[in-house]
PLY file of the C-alpha trace (Angstrom):
ply
format ascii 1.0
element vertex 95
property float x
property float y
property float z
element edge 94
property int vertex1
property int vertex2
end_header
0.00 0.00 0.00
1.32 3.40 -1.02
0.07 6.97 -0.86
0.50 9.77 -3.36
-0.66 13.38 -3.29
-1.43 15.41 -6.39
0.09 18.89 -6.81
-3.42 20.31 -6.30
-3.69 18.47 -2.98
-0.31 19.85 -1.84
-1.32 23.40 -2.76
-4.71 23.11 -1.02
-3.11 21.59 2.11
-0.66 24.50 2.41
-3.59 26.95 2.38
-5.36 25.25 5.30
-5.22 26.83 8.76
-2.47 25.34 10.94
-5.03 23.84 13.33
-6.76 22.05 10.45
-3.42 20.83 9.08
-2.79 19.16 12.45
-6.22 17.50 12.29
-5.49 16.37 8.72
-2.23 14.77 9.83
-4.01 12.88 12.62
-6.83 11.82 10.29
-4.38 10.52 7.70
-2.70 8.37 10.34
-6.13 6.83 10.95
-6.58 6.47 7.20
-3.21 4.74 6.81
-3.84 2.36 9.68
-7.37 1.47 8.57
-6.65 1.29 4.81
-4.47 -1.75 5.38
-7.42 -3.63 6.89
-10.68 -2.06 5.60
-13.21 -0.84 6.40
-11.80 2.64 6.91
-11.93 4.21 10.36
-15.55 5.28 10.98
-14.63 8.81 12.11
-13.37 9.54 8.57
-16.84 8.87 7.11
-15.40 7.62 3.82
-17.75 6.84 0.95
-17.85 6.94 -2.83
-18.76 10.33 -4.23
-22.10 10.64 -5.96
-21.67 11.31 -9.66
-18.04 10.14 -9.75
-17.62 6.40 -10.15
-13.99 6.16 -9.06
-13.59 9.07 -6.60
-14.02 8.73 -2.87
-14.55 11.38 -0.20
-13.64 11.48 3.46
-14.05 13.94 6.32
-11.49 15.62 8.52
-14.13 17.66 10.39
-17.73 18.55 9.63
-16.47 21.38 7.39
-13.25 19.99 5.91
-13.18 17.10 3.46
-10.72 15.34 1.17
-11.06 13.35 -2.03
-9.03 10.45 -3.35
-9.05 7.66 -5.87
-7.47 4.23 -5.81
-4.96 2.90 -8.32
-3.31 -0.49 -8.59
0.30 -0.93 -9.70
0.17 -3.77 -12.24
3.81 -4.73 -11.64
3.68 -5.00 -7.86
-0.09 -5.44 -7.46
0.18 -2.77 -4.78
-2.73 -0.48 -3.96
-2.01 3.25 -4.31
-4.26 5.82 -2.65
-4.06 9.09 -4.58
-5.19 12.13 -2.59
-6.70 14.61 -5.03
-8.03 17.62 -3.11
-8.70 18.88 0.40
-10.65 21.81 1.81
-14.17 22.89 2.61
-17.17 21.35 0.88
-16.72 23.56 -2.19
-14.04 21.08 -3.37
-16.91 18.82 -4.45
-17.18 21.00 -7.56
-13.65 19.89 -8.54
-12.85 16.70 -6.66
0 1
1 2
2 3
3 4
4 5
5 6
6 7
7 8
8 9
9 10
10 11
11 12
12 13
13 14
14 15
15 16
16 17
17 18
18 19
19 20
20 21
21 22
22 23
23 24
24 25
25 26
26 27
27 28
28 29
29 30
30 31
31 32
32 33
33 34
34 35
35 36
36 37
37 38
38 39
39 40
40 41
41 42
42 43
43 44
44 45
45 46
46 47
47 48
48 49
49 50
50 51
51 52
52 53
53 54
54 55
55 56
56 57
57 58
58 59
59 60
60 61
61 62
62 63
63 64
64 65
65 66
66 67
67 68
68 69
69 70
70 71
71 72
72 73
73 74
74 75
75 76
76 77
77 78
78 79
79 80
80 81
81 82
82 83
83 84
84 85
85 86
86 87
87 88
88 89
89 90
90 91
91 92
92 93
93 94
């Protein structure tokens, strides 16, 4: 299992308030630990996004969310979680 962040995710993360960045870091530790043995940690409230077949959403807080998709490396058969965007709910317009 590997994780990758898109340039858009990096840029959005840097714009988050410091307090939210700390919460994101803690939430992603939960994500990492639960992704190895699904289901995901319930506090992340992860589900597939409506209208996007391969994109998932998760929650950091009630106001802050993140999106990701899952890839599979054909050579290693490893699962790769690609974090796409993070921010308030307006990111749903461009997940």
